[in-house]
N, C-alpha and C positions, 0 to 999 in steps of 0.2 A: 491237604489233599485237594487236588484240582478237580474241576467239574469234568464229567465225561465228554469226550469229543463226539460230535455228530459228524461221523465220517462222510456220510452222503452229502451233507450240506457243505462240508469242507472240500470235497471233490468238485462240487459245482463251482464254488468260489475260486478254487485254484485252477480250474479249467478255463473259466471265463476271464479271470484276471490272474495270469501266471505269477505276477509279482505281489499278489495279495499279502502273503506272509513271507517276510525275508528270513531265510534260514540263519543268516548272520545275526540279525537283531533279535530273533526269537529262538535261539539255539536250544533252550530248555524245552520249548514246545515240541521241537523235532525229536526229542528223546522218546516221546510217546509213540509206541508202535502203530497206533491208529492214524496218527498224523503222517507218519512215514508211508503207510499204505495209501492214504489219501493222495499224497504227493505223487506216488508212483502211478496211481490210477489216473490222476489228472494229466500226467505226462503222456500216458497211453492214449487218452482221448484226444489230446492236442495232436499227437502223432497220426492218428487216424484221419483227422481233419486235414492235416498237412498232406498226407498221401492222396486223399480224395480230391484235393484241389489240383492235382497233377504236377506238383513240384518234383516228383520222382518219376515222371513219365505218365503215359496214358493209362487210365484205369479201365479195366475190362471186367465183364461179368459181375457188375455191381448188383447186389441183391440184399434186401432186408427182409428177414423172416421174423414175424411176431409170434410170441407165445405169451402165456400169462405172466405178466410182471417183468418180461425181458424181451429183448430183440437181438437177433443175431445179424450182424453186418458181415457180408462176404464180398470180397473183390480180389482181382488179380492185378498185379503190376508186372507185365511181361518183361519190361526193360530190366527189372531187378530179379526176375525169376522168383517172384514172391506171390504166394497165395495167402490171404489173410482172412481169418474168421474170428470175430470178436463177439462174445456174449456180453451185452450191455443191459444194465437195468433200464427201466423206462426213463428215469431222470438222467442217466448218463447218455442215453440216446437223444434225449431232448437237447442236451448240451451240444452233441455232435450235429444234430439237425440245425440248431440255431447258428452255430459257427460256420458250418458248411454252406448253409443257405446264405448267410451274410457274405461269404467268400464267392458266391456265385456258382456253386457246384450244382449241376442240373439234377433235378429230382429231390433236392433237399430243401426243406424250409420247416421252420418250427411252427407247429399248429398252435391254436389257442391253448389246448391241453398241455402241450410241451412247455409253452411259456408259463402256464400256471404252475407246473411242476418246478421249473427253475425259480420262479418267484417265491414259492413256498420254501424251497431249500435255502434261498438267500435270506429270507425272513428268519428262518431258524438259526442261520449262521450269525446274523446280526443281533439276535436276541440277547446274547451274552456279552456283547460289546457295549462299553460305555462311550457312546459317540458324543455325548455332551462335553466330554473332557478334551476333545480335539479342537485345535484353534480354528 
């Protein structure tokens, strides 16, 4: 029996480092439904950042609405006739804010609290890894 997957920590790791876990090398890991969900969620977060950077055209009506434990990111891409609303947990929003801020998206930067959430998730992710065995 394998240890349970910390999906939130895995989402953070796969969002910030897309090649963190190779599906070909870790095929058995990807049989776990929680890992598959984490992979899909990480792809969604990276897609939001990609759209916010303007690679798909100008972003309009950008807004972030905070509620307890979650934030809703809303925006429009008129060139694609797309309106997007995504409900993100605080740690997912922290990843988006970090990556979007690093990419130079106006209005986005990771606060100290966001960085703390990311660091905590990465610590949980690395807790089960035996990093001493790596060359």
